[in-house]
C-alpha positions in Angstrom: 77.6 68.5 80.4 76.4 65.2 82.1 74.7 67.1 84.8 72.1 69.0 82.1 71.4 65.8 80.7 70.7 64.1 83.8 68.5 67.1 84.8 66.6 67.0 81.6 66.1 63.5 82.3 64.7 63.8 85.5 62.2 66.9 84.1 61.3 64.8 81.5 60.5 61.7 83.8 58.1 63.8 85.8 56.4 65.5 83.3 55.3 62.5 81.9 54.2 61.4 85.0 52.1 64.5 85.6 50.5 63.9 82.2 49.6 60.4 83.1 47.8 61.6 86.2 46.2 64.0 84.6 45.3 61.7 82.0 44.5 58.9 84.5 42.4 61.6 86.8 40.1 62.3 83.5 39.2 59.1 82.1 38.5 57.9 85.9 35.8 60.6 86.0 34.4 60.1 82.5 34.3 56.3 83.2 32.6 57.2 86.8 30.1 59.4 85.3 29.1 57.0 82.3 29.0 54.2 84.8 26.8 56.2 87.5 23.5 54.2 88.5 21.6 57.2 89.5 20.4 60.2 87.8 22.6 63.7 88.8 19.3 64.8 90.4 18.9 61.6 92.4 22.7 61.5 93.5 22.5 65.2 94.7 19.3 64.0 97.0 21.2 61.3 98.2 24.2 63.3 99.2 21.5 65.9 100.7 20.1 63.4 103.0 23.4 62.0 103.6 24.2 65.8 105.0 21.2 66.1 106.6 21.6 62.7 108.5 25.3 63.8 109.5 23.9 66.8 110.9 21.7 65.2 113.2 24.6 63.2 114.3 27.0 65.7 115.2 24.1 67.5 117.1 23.6 64.6 119.3 26.7 64.1 119.9 27.5 67.4 120.6 24.8 67.4 123.0 25.9 64.5 124.8 29.5 66.0 124.9 27.3 69.1 126.5 26.1 67.4 129.2 28.5 65.2 130.2 30.7 68.6 130.1 28.5 70.4 132.2 27.9 67.2 134.7 31.6 67.1 135.1 31.6 71.2 136.4 29.0 70.4 138.7 30.8 67.2 140.1 34.2 69.5 140.5 32.3 72.2 141.9 30.7 70.2 144.6 34.5 68.9 145.4 35.4 72.1 145.5 33.1 73.1 147.9 33.4 70.0 149.9 36.7 70.6 150.3 36.6 73.7 151.2 34.1 73.6 153.8 36.6 70.9 155.6 39.2 72.8 155.2 37.0 75.8 157.0 36.0 73.3 159.4 40.0 72.1 159.9 41.1 75.7 160.4 38.2 76.4 162.9 39.6 73.0 165.1 42.8 74.0 164.8 42.3 77.8 165.7 40.4 76.7 168.8 42.4 74.2 170.0 45.4 76.7 169.6 43.2 79.3 171.9 42.9 76.4 174.3 46.6 76.0 174.5 47.3 79.7 174.7 45.2 80.0 177.7 46.7 77.4 179.2 50.1 78.6 179.0 48.8 81.9 180.4 47.5 80.1 183.5 50.9 78.3 184.0 52.8 81.7 183.5 50.8 83.4 186.5 
């Protein structure tokens, strides 16, 4: 019996909070509309202008990031080409040196 009373009390407290929250939201929205200094058309225009400015800034940011990524990719590709060329050169040098040692060994075997 005590558990039921506790659950009912908690439910009652929660429901009172939800009703208070809903009432506060409605009253806040009504006060906001009544105290607004701009008409609906002006407010919609301001929101549209803000959205356009935001879109332009996002486009500029996208372009900047796109340029930076393209530059980084080009730098990486160039570094890979340079590394590959150096590796190929070093491999050729070692192969030439190895062939020279092999021919020296052939001469000593004779």
